[in-house]
C-alpha positions, -999 to +999 in steps of 0.1 A: -905-283+241-870-275+253-842-299+261-840-312+296-815-294+319-780-306+316-763-319+348-738-295+364-704-313+360-691-295+391-720-304+414-715-336+435-738-364+427-754-387+453-770-419+441-808-418+445-809-379+447-815-351+423-797-319+429-797-284+414-778-252+421-797-221+433-777-191+422-775-161+446-799-140+426-826-167+429-821-173+466-850-151+478-856-167+513-837-180+542-834-217+547-819-240+573-792-265+560-802-300+570-765-310+575-750-282+596-782-266+610-770-231+601-790-206+581-786-203+543-792-165+540-813-149+513-790-140+485-765-168+492-760-194+464-766-230+475-780-263+462-814-279+465-816-317+467-844-343+470-848-381+467-855-391+431-892-386+423-899-370+457-896-333+449-919-325+478-890-337+501-865-312+486-841-295+510-818-265+507-781-272+515-749-252+516-728-264+487-700-274+511-724-294+532-738-312+501-703-321+491-696-336+525-729-356+524-721-369+489-687-380+500-702-398+530-726-415+506-759-404+522-778-372+528 
């Protein structure tokens, strides 16, 4: 078994949520950011976040939008 992934020190944390980066080369589909409502285009790096333990509720966010949500204290 491998080690668990290490948290990204540059990725904003929001209590109660798990968050991971999606690098551009892994972004293979378009998504709609739940914060701004704009499209995250295929090939655009972004983040995916979900309430702890509820990975089925994951959403794809622009990094900037996720930073704003984490600063507000809610997603």
